[in-house]
Backbone bond lengths (Angstrom), bond angles and torsions (degrees), N, CA, C in turn:
res aa  C-N    CA-C-N  psi(-1)  N-CA   C-N-CA  omega(-1)  CA-C   N-CA-C  phi
1 M - - - 1.471 - - 1.533 108.84 -
2 G 1.327 117.03 132.91 1.460 120.73 -177.43 1.519 112.20 -69.64
3 Q 1.324 116.34 141.35 1.461 121.54 179.55 1.529 109.43 -114.00
4 K 1.331 115.78 154.19 1.461 121.26 -177.87 1.529 109.71 -101.74
5 V 1.315 116.03 126.20 1.459 120.65 177.00 1.532 108.20 -88.95
6 H 1.336 116.82 150.00 1.466 121.20 179.06 1.533 108.82 -68.97
7 P 1.341 118.89 122.16 1.470 120.84 -177.29 1.525 113.35 -59.79
8 G 1.343 116.90 -32.88 1.463 119.66 178.89 1.513 112.07 -70.68
9 G 1.340 116.94 -45.76 1.465 120.99 179.54 1.510 112.55 -63.88
10 L 1.329 117.23 -34.42 1.462 121.26 -179.93 1.524 111.80 -66.91
11 R 1.328 117.34 -26.80 1.464 121.94 -175.35 1.520 113.71 -101.81
12 L 1.335 117.34 4.75 1.467 120.13 178.04 1.523 110.29 -62.09
13 G 1.317 115.62 133.08 1.460 120.10 -179.75 1.511 113.61 83.05
14 I 1.336 117.47 -5.46 1.466 121.13 178.96 1.530 109.46 -109.55
15 I 1.333 116.74 -64.32 1.469 119.81 175.72 1.531 111.66 -125.19
16 R 1.338 117.51 -2.79 1.464 121.43 179.14 1.523 109.87 -125.86
17 T 1.325 115.13 159.64 1.460 119.85 176.35 1.529 109.02 -122.26
18 W 1.322 116.17 172.05 1.462 121.94 -175.50 1.531 110.46 -77.46
19 D 1.339 116.28 149.80 1.465 120.88 175.39 1.527 111.05 -76.96
20 S 1.335 117.39 -26.67 1.468 122.21 174.60 1.522 107.75 -114.43
21 R 1.334 116.32 120.82 1.466 120.42 -175.51 1.531 109.74 -120.44
22 W 1.317 115.52 88.75 1.459 122.03 177.96 1.523 108.07 -169.52
23 F 1.329 115.71 168.02 1.461 120.69 175.09 1.521 108.82 -149.12
24 D 1.324 115.29 141.16 1.462 120.76 178.37 1.521 108.73 -149.06
25 K 1.325 116.86 125.45 1.467 120.73 -175.96 1.527 112.67 -72.08
26 K 1.339 116.97 -39.56 1.466 120.34 -171.27 1.531 113.22 -88.78
27 N 1.334 116.50 -46.50 1.471 120.14 -170.56 1.519 112.86 -109.16
28 Y 1.318 117.25 32.64 1.469 120.84 -174.53 1.533 111.51 -58.84
29 T 1.326 117.08 -46.73 1.471 120.97 -177.28 1.524 111.65 -62.76
30 D 1.337 116.37 -45.35 1.466 120.27 -179.03 1.524 111.33 -63.12
31 L 1.336 116.03 -42.42 1.461 119.89 -178.85 1.527 111.41 -68.87
32 L 1.322 116.50 -34.90 1.463 119.99 177.65 1.529 110.75 -64.24
33 H 1.335 116.70 -43.32 1.468 120.50 177.37 1.532 110.59 -65.80
34 E 1.322 116.02 -33.40 1.464 120.03 177.41 1.529 110.37 -65.77
35 D 1.340 116.59 -40.38 1.470 120.95 175.89 1.529 110.88 -58.41
36 L 1.333 115.66 -45.87 1.468 120.24 -179.86 1.529 111.11 -62.38
37 A 1.335 116.23 -39.86 1.471 120.46 179.57 1.529 111.01 -66.47
38 I 1.344 116.82 -39.34 1.472 121.12 178.52 1.525 110.37 -62.92
39 R 1.343 115.88 -47.50 1.472 119.62 -179.14 1.533 111.39 -63.01
40 A 1.328 116.20 -41.25 1.470 120.12 179.91 1.530 110.73 -64.28
41 H 1.337 116.76 -40.54 1.467 121.03 -179.58 1.526 110.68 -64.94
42 V 1.339 116.52 -45.72 1.472 120.93 -179.55 1.526 110.27 -62.14
43 K 1.329 116.18 -44.53 1.469 120.70 -178.46 1.526 110.97 -65.90
44 R 1.326 116.40 -39.45 1.467 121.07 -178.14 1.529 111.22 -69.87
45 K 1.324 116.69 -39.52 1.466 121.13 -175.92 1.531 111.87 -72.76
46 F 1.343 115.48 -36.70 1.471 119.71 -177.65 1.529 109.86 -119.05
47 R 1.303 114.90 62.35 1.471 120.99 -176.13 1.531 111.95 -64.31
48 Q 1.336 117.28 -32.58 1.469 121.37 -176.05 1.528 113.14 -95.45
49 A 1.327 117.74 8.61 1.469 120.18 -175.28 1.523 113.46 -88.19
50 G 1.326 118.02 -4.11 1.467 120.31 -179.83 1.518 112.27 66.24
51 I 1.346 116.70 52.39 1.469 121.14 -179.04 1.522 109.52 -84.37
52 S 1.327 115.54 125.32 1.465 120.81 -179.32 1.526 111.61 -96.39
53 R 1.338 116.65 -52.79 1.469 121.38 -177.74 1.517 109.55 -136.69
54 T 1.325 115.57 147.70 1.463 121.73 171.80 1.519 107.11 -122.82
55 E 1.331 116.36 107.54 1.465 121.76 -177.92 1.523 109.51 -92.04
56 I 1.327 115.94 138.25 1.466 121.06 -176.31 1.523 110.00 -127.52
57 E 1.324 115.94 125.32 1.467 122.52 174.17 1.524 107.70 -118.40
58 R 1.317 116.22 140.78 1.463 120.77 -177.21 1.522 111.90 -128.64
59 V 1.317 114.38 151.28 1.463 122.60 165.53 1.526 105.01 -122.12
60 P 1.361 117.57 88.61 1.476 120.69 -173.32 1.522 113.80 -55.58
61 S 1.335 116.80 -36.45 1.470 119.43 -177.45 1.526 111.79 -67.28
62 A 1.356 116.62 -28.84 1.463 120.38 -177.80 1.526 112.70 -101.80
63 N 1.342 117.07 1.83 1.471 121.23 -178.09 1.530 111.98 53.81
64 R 1.332 114.88 43.50 1.464 120.07 -177.96 1.528 109.83 -119.90
65 I 1.339 116.84 137.38 1.466 122.30 179.91 1.523 108.96 -125.46
66 K 1.330 115.44 129.79 1.468 121.25 175.05 1.527 107.82 -109.62
67 I 1.328 116.54 121.07 1.467 122.17 -176.57 1.523 109.37 -114.89
68 T 1.335 116.46 125.66 1.465 121.99 176.38 1.524 108.44 -113.58
69 I 1.325 115.89 118.04 1.467 121.63 -178.26 1.525 109.07 -102.53
70 N 1.332 116.70 117.98 1.464 121.98 177.29 1.525 108.55 -92.44
71 T 1.322 116.61 115.00 1.458 120.92 -173.17 1.522 111.80 -137.86
72 A 1.332 115.77 150.38 1.463 121.06 177.10 1.528 111.40 -83.93
73 K 1.349 117.16 -19.42 1.467 121.64 -178.16 1.529 109.68 -129.49
74 P 1.338 117.04 76.87 1.478 119.56 -176.19 1.519 113.83 -62.34
75 G 1.344 117.07 -28.18 1.464 120.15 -178.32 1.518 113.12 -61.65
76 I 1.332 117.18 -32.93 1.470 120.61 179.97 1.523 110.34 -65.91
77 I 1.342 116.87 -39.19 1.469 120.58 -178.69 1.526 110.97 -76.39
78 I 1.337 116.27 -43.75 1.470 119.92 -176.83 1.525 110.69 -65.30
79 G 1.334 116.38 -43.10 1.460 120.06 179.38 1.521 112.59 75.76
80 K 1.322 115.76 -175.89 1.461 121.19 -178.40 1.529 110.07 -72.80
81 K 1.329 115.85 117.72 1.472 123.16 -179.27 1.528 112.31 56.09
82 G 1.338 116.14 32.39 1.468 120.43 176.36 1.514 114.99 79.43
83 A 1.337 117.15 14.40 1.474 120.34 -177.01 1.525 111.46 -65.84
84 G 1.329 116.84 -36.02 1.464 120.39 -178.82 1.515 112.84 -64.74
85 V 1.337 116.00 -43.80 1.471 120.59 179.17 1.518 110.72 -65.73
86 E 1.320 116.67 -41.61 1.462 120.34 -178.93 1.533 111.32 -64.23
87 E 1.325 116.53 -39.81 1.467 119.74 178.11 1.528 110.75 -65.56
88 L 1.344 115.97 -42.30 1.467 120.32 177.51 1.525 110.59 -61.71
89 K 1.330 116.05 -41.75 1.465 121.08 179.87 1.526 110.96 -61.46
90 R 1.333 116.75 -43.85 1.469 120.58 179.32 1.530 110.77 -62.80
91 N 1.323 116.37 -42.10 1.470 120.26 -179.95 1.526 111.72 -63.18
92 L 1.342 115.91 -41.62 1.468 119.92 -178.59 1.527 111.63 -71.78
93 I 1.327 117.42 -35.22 1.475 120.73 175.88 1.525 109.68 -63.67
94 K 1.336 115.81 -41.82 1.464 120.45 178.33 1.529 110.88 -65.03
95 M 1.334 116.89 -35.97 1.458 121.85 -178.18 1.529 112.25 -73.84
96 T 1.341 116.99 -41.67 1.471 120.83 -171.65 1.525 114.28 -102.35
97 K 1.342 117.01 -19.53 1.477 122.08 -175.04 1.534 111.21 60.43
98 K 1.349 115.60 36.16 1.468 120.98 -179.13 1.526 109.87 -133.15
99 T 1.338 115.74 165.36 1.462 121.25 175.51 1.527 108.82 -74.06
100 I 1.327 116.48 130.26 1.466 121.38 -175.12 1.526 110.36 -118.16
101 Q 1.335 115.19 134.01 1.466 121.52 171.46 1.532 107.67 -122.92
102 I 1.334 116.80 127.44 1.468 120.89 -176.45 1.523 110.33 -116.96
103 N 1.329 116.41 127.74 1.465 122.96 173.56 1.527 108.70 -115.98
104 I 1.320 116.46 140.40 1.466 121.80 177.76 1.523 108.37 -109.30
105 Q 1.321 116.53 122.20 1.467 122.44 -179.96 1.531 108.71 -113.60
106 E 1.334 116.36 121.47 1.466 119.80 -178.94 1.529 111.03 -81.08
107 I 1.328 116.54 137.08 1.467 122.09 174.61 1.521 107.31 -87.12
108 R 1.329 116.60 113.96 1.463 121.48 -174.43 1.523 112.82 -70.64
109 Q 1.329 117.07 -35.51 1.468 120.70 -178.51 1.535 110.03 -124.90
110 P 1.322 117.03 80.23 1.477 119.64 -178.29 1.526 113.52 -62.80
111 E 1.341 117.26 -22.64 1.472 119.99 -179.97 1.521 112.20 -72.36
112 L 1.358 117.54 -9.53 1.463 121.66 177.71 1.528 111.98 -107.97
113 D 1.314 117.91 6.77 1.462 122.07 -179.44 1.528 109.36 -96.59
114 A 1.322 117.03 117.85 1.467 121.64 -174.31 1.528 112.34 -60.70
115 Q 1.337 117.51 -40.14 1.468 120.48 -178.39 1.525 111.07 -63.65
116 L 1.329 116.23 -43.56 1.463 119.93 -179.48 1.528 111.31 -68.50
117 I 1.335 116.61 -36.61 1.467 120.16 177.56 1.529 110.14 -63.96
118 A 1.343 116.37 -46.96 1.470 121.02 -178.74 1.528 111.05 -62.33
119 E 1.333 117.33 -43.16 1.464 120.64 -179.79 1.530 111.34 -67.11
120 N 1.337 116.28 -36.65 1.463 120.03 178.42 1.531 111.04 -64.18
121 I 1.336 116.56 -42.21 1.468 120.42 178.24 1.528 110.54 -64.69
122 S 1.344 116.37 -42.80 1.471 119.59 -179.16 1.533 111.31 -64.11
123 E 1.342 117.04 -37.96 1.470 120.22 177.57 1.529 111.06 -64.11
124 Q 1.336 116.16 -39.95 1.468 119.44 178.89 1.531 111.27 -66.32
125 L 1.334 116.46 -38.35 1.468 119.86 178.16 1.527 110.87 -63.66
126 E 1.333 116.45 -37.36 1.467 120.33 177.90 1.533 111.70 -67.12
127 K 1.353 115.80 -25.41 1.471 120.62 178.15 1.531 112.06 -90.96
128 R 1.340 115.99 12.84 1.463 123.45 175.95 1.531 113.69 70.00
129 V 1.331 117.38 23.70 1.469 120.38 172.45 1.528 107.80 -74.58
130 A 1.319 117.90 141.68 1.466 121.88 -179.95 1.527 109.93 -59.43
131 F 1.328 117.03 134.06 1.466 120.45 -173.51 1.527 112.17 -62.78
132 R 1.334 118.10 -36.37 1.475 120.17 179.65 1.530 110.83 -66.17
133 K 1.321 116.29 -38.43 1.465 120.84 178.48 1.528 110.38 -65.22
134 A 1.329 117.09 -44.82 1.470 121.32 179.68 1.524 111.01 -62.19
135 M 1.326 117.11 -43.20 1.464 121.44 179.53 1.525 111.08 -65.50
136 R 1.326 117.33 -43.36 1.463 121.24 -178.37 1.523 111.66 -66.19
137 Q 1.339 117.70 -40.33 1.467 120.86 178.63 1.524 111.31 -63.07
138 A 1.340 116.73 -43.41 1.470 120.87 178.50 1.522 110.53 -63.33
139 L 1.313 116.81 -40.33 1.460 122.45 179.37 1.528 110.68 -62.16
140 T 1.317 116.28 -46.16 1.471 121.26 -178.76 1.519 111.39 -63.43
141 R 1.349 117.03 -44.47 1.471 120.80 -179.59 1.519 111.46 -62.81
142 A 1.336 116.77 -41.73 1.466 120.51 -178.17 1.524 111.51 -66.60
143 V 1.323 116.97 -42.09 1.471 120.54 179.81 1.526 110.27 -65.90
144 K 1.334 117.11 -40.79 1.467 120.38 176.90 1.527 111.05 -64.99
145 G 1.331 116.59 -31.86 1.463 121.23 -179.83 1.518 113.91 -76.08
146 G 1.332 117.71 -9.83 1.465 120.48 176.36 1.510 115.29 113.49
147 A 1.326 118.82 11.54 1.468 120.57 178.60 1.526 109.95 -68.88
148 K 1.341 116.36 137.30 1.463 121.12 177.85 1.534 110.88 -79.78
149 G 1.321 115.54 -23.91 1.464 119.80 179.73 1.520 110.00 -166.25
150 L 1.315 116.36 155.10 1.464 120.83 -178.49 1.524 109.19 -152.69
151 R 1.332 114.64 140.46 1.460 120.19 176.73 1.526 108.12 -135.85
152 I 1.317 116.75 129.65 1.465 122.28 -179.31 1.522 108.62 -125.98
153 E 1.335 115.27 136.85 1.461 120.59 -178.62 1.528 109.22 -135.10
154 C 1.323 116.61 127.31 1.465 122.33 175.91 1.523 108.92 -118.85
155 S 1.328 116.94 137.23 1.467 119.90 -179.49 1.524 110.08 -139.88
156 G 1.319 115.64 141.05 1.459 121.70 -179.38 1.524 109.73 141.38
157 R 1.310 115.82 -160.21 1.474 120.67 179.16 1.528 108.82 -82.26
158 L 1.323 115.59 73.81 1.461 121.75 -175.48 1.524 110.59 -67.58
159 G 1.334 115.48 129.16 1.460 120.52 -179.66 1.513 113.54 68.29
160 G 1.337 117.40 16.20 1.462 121.00 179.75 1.511 114.03 79.83
161 A 1.339 117.44 15.29 1.467 120.95 -179.69 1.526 110.62 -63.38
162 E 1.320 116.59 149.86 1.465 120.49 -179.39 1.520 111.71 -70.70
163 I 1.328 116.54 -33.91 1.467 121.01 -179.60 1.526 109.13 -103.39
164 A 1.324 116.17 125.43 1.465 120.78 179.08 1.525 109.63 -67.37
165 R 1.338 115.02 146.07 1.458 119.52 177.98 1.522 109.63 -148.85
166 R 1.313 115.71 178.27 1.464 121.61 -178.22 1.523 109.19 -124.05
167 E 1.329 115.76 133.07 1.466 121.07 177.82 1.522 108.74 -122.85
168 R 1.331 115.87 138.44 1.465 120.96 -179.40 1.521 110.18 -126.78
169 T 1.326 115.65 151.12 1.454 121.63 169.93 1.518 107.81 -145.02
170 F 1.312 117.10 146.80 1.465 119.56 -178.49 1.522 110.83 -151.22
171 E 1.312 114.60 160.60 1.462 122.69 178.87 1.521 107.75 -146.14
172 G 1.325 117.27 138.44 1.459 120.58 179.58 1.519 111.40 71.53
173 K 1.336 116.46 -149.55 1.465 121.25 -178.21 1.522 110.73 -123.60
174 V 1.321 115.87 150.78 1.469 122.61 177.07 1.530 107.00 -133.51
175 P 1.347 117.97 86.67 1.476 121.26 -175.39 1.525 112.43 -77.96
176 L 1.327 117.49 88.47 1.464 122.15 -174.74 1.523 112.63 -67.14
177 H 1.333 119.04 -25.73 1.464 121.73 -176.57 1.523 113.15 -87.79
178 T 1.332 117.96 -8.54 1.463 121.40 -179.73 1.524 108.80 -89.59
179 L 1.321 116.98 110.55 1.469 120.49 -172.51 1.525 112.63 -69.69
180 R 1.328 117.75 -25.75 1.468 119.22 178.47 1.532 111.97 -80.77
181 A 1.345 117.05 -8.11 1.467 121.15 179.29 1.530 109.88 -73.10
182 D 1.324 115.98 126.23 1.471 121.44 179.71 1.530 108.45 -81.94
183 I 1.330 115.57 93.76 1.468 121.39 -178.38 1.525 109.32 -112.58
184 D 1.311 115.39 120.75 1.466 121.48 177.96 1.530 108.04 -99.02
185 F 1.335 116.19 133.97 1.467 121.34 -177.10 1.519 109.53 -130.03
186 A 1.325 116.35 140.98 1.469 119.76 179.39 1.523 110.64 -152.65
187 I 1.332 114.35 157.85 1.467 122.63 178.94 1.533 108.46 -128.14
188 A 1.325 116.06 141.29 1.467 121.27 173.92 1.525 108.31 -142.12
189 E 1.327 116.02 163.12 1.465 121.42 179.81 1.521 110.12 -127.90
190 A 1.329 115.00 137.66 1.464 121.18 175.32 1.527 108.31 -107.36
191 Y 1.335 116.78 128.06 1.467 121.79 179.73 1.532 108.08 -99.25
192 T 1.328 115.74 99.84 1.464 121.27 -178.06 1.534 110.09 -105.65
193 T 1.323 115.66 173.84 1.469 120.12 178.50 1.525 111.56 -67.38
194 Y 1.336 117.07 -18.72 1.470 121.26 179.86 1.530 112.28 -92.07
195 G 1.326 116.43 -9.08 1.464 120.18 -176.98 1.522 110.65 128.78
196 R 1.318 115.62 -172.29 1.464 120.26 -178.22 1.524 111.69 -82.72
197 I 1.331 115.59 140.49 1.461 121.89 174.63 1.523 107.66 -120.60
198 G 1.319 116.33 124.91 1.458 121.39 179.88 1.521 111.32 -88.66
199 V 1.336 115.61 140.70 1.469 121.82 178.99 1.524 108.67 -125.69
200 K 1.324 116.42 126.46 1.465 121.90 176.06 1.524 108.85 -120.54
201 V 1.334 115.98 140.07 1.469 120.71 -178.50 1.520 109.91 -135.57
202 W 1.327 116.18 131.25 1.464 123.15 171.90 1.530 107.34 -116.99
203 V 1.332 117.99 129.10 1.468 122.05 177.88 1.524 108.90 -123.99
204 Y 1.333 116.49 123.66 1.468 121.88 176.89 1.522 107.89 -100.04
205 R 1.353 116.00 115.60 1.462 120.95 -174.49 1.525 113.52 -105.74
206 G 1.324 117.04 11.64 1.460 120.30 -179.11 1.518 111.12 109.44
207 D 1.327 116.14 176.77 1.461 121.49 -178.39 1.523 111.19 -91.90
208 V 1.326 115.75 145.70 1.463 122.14 172.84 1.522 106.52 -98.96
209 L 1.324 116.57 109.14 1.462 120.88 -175.84 1.518 109.56 -88.16
210 M 1.322 116.16 119.17 1.459 121.70 179.51 1.523 110.03 -92.11
211 E 1.341 115.83 145.15 1.463 120.13 -178.86 1.525 110.52 -69.66
212 R 1.319 114.82 136.29 1.456 119.46 175.27 1.519 108.86 -154.09
213 K 1.317 115.39 150.13 1.458 120.74 -179.95 1.525 109.59 -83.71
214 I 1.325 114.96 127.94 1.459 120.55 -179.88 1.527 108.61 -106.05
215 R 1.314 115.77 122.42 1.457 120.38 179.21 1.528 108.53 -86.32
216 R 1.331 115.43 110.80 1.453 119.31 -176.74 1.528 110.31 -86.19
217 P 1.333 118.02 142.28 1.467 120.61 178.66 1.526 111.35 -67.84
218 Q 1.339 116.23 139.91 1.461 120.97 -179.88 1.527 110.62 -74.78
219 T 1.331 115.81 144.57 1.463 120.32 173.96 1.526 108.85 -78.06
220 E 1.341 116.45 167.63 1.469 121.11 179.86 1.523 111.01 -61.90
221 A 1.342 117.40 -40.16 1.470 121.56 -179.89 1.526 110.72 -63.80
222 A 1.330 116.15 -40.74 1.465 120.01 179.78 1.518 111.09 -67.02
223 K 1.357 115.95 -39.21 1.465 119.82 177.60 1.522 111.31 -63.29
224 A 1.353 115.89 -42.49 1.467 120.47 179.79 1.523 111.06 -64.26
225 K 1.339 116.19 -41.09 1.465 120.70 179.75 1.523 111.12 -64.93
226 A 1.349 116.32 -42.81 1.465 120.87 179.15 1.521 110.74 -64.22
227 G 1.354 116.66 -38.97 1.466 120.58 178.59 1.508 112.02 -65.67
228 A 1.347 116.62 -40.18 1.467 121.04 179.33 1.517 111.08 -65.73
229 E 1.322 116.51 -41.07 1.474 120.34 179.10 1.524 110.95 -65.00
230 A 1.336 116.47 -40.03 1.465 120.14 178.78 1.521 111.02 -65.81
231 K 1.354 117.09 -39.07 1.470 121.55 179.89 1.517 110.91 -67.25
232 A 1.350 116.12 -41.72 1.466 120.83 179.15 1.519 110.73 -63.97
233 G 1.313 116.18 -38.50 1.464 120.16 178.83 1.510 111.78 -66.49
234 A 1.339 116.66 -37.00 1.469 120.71 179.81 1.524 111.17 -69.01
235 E 1.363 117.55 -39.13 1.466 121.23 179.81 1.518 111.17 -68.30
236 A 1.340 116.28 -35.10 1.464 120.11 179.56 1.521 110.04 -68.37
């Protein structure tokens, strides 16, 4: 039976980079759990800020952590005169006992971010919006925003049905096997009175063209000129 590989993991080191950028031989497990705790705290504290990714860079020898929060609503995190960021910084320093630096990165096109799309659909499902309507609205917004392709999948007791099922909708193309294709993938869960409903979103935003040298074939005139120059050099 065919299995699906994570589109983000497949493209690491090619067109994507890691969300955690550090290495430590001795305390790798502890630091990894610390990363998870930091991300959970940020997501829990700013649930309405539209946070897509939290990138973490470390300098283990200096006990310093640099956190970059990618959000659609930076004003909610920053707060009045930066009070929100300062409070978050104090909480994280207390949690990790390390020096913390926080950067806020605004997401310019939230309608093309798979995580935000998935969370938006899950929130609508929790508010009893019809799943087909929620999926279609997200699809329309993404295509208008410039997405080359989009695929949305919901699974669970959709509409309160007794038997769980899976529904899909898509627009355009989503080339999962093309490594240069910029495909964003995310998962979210909706907690309804009927149980959990899973939401998966794939967004194709176009190809990332990497620089490479192209060796162009020589014309007949160029070949003749090169041959004449080589012959003249040999006679000299």
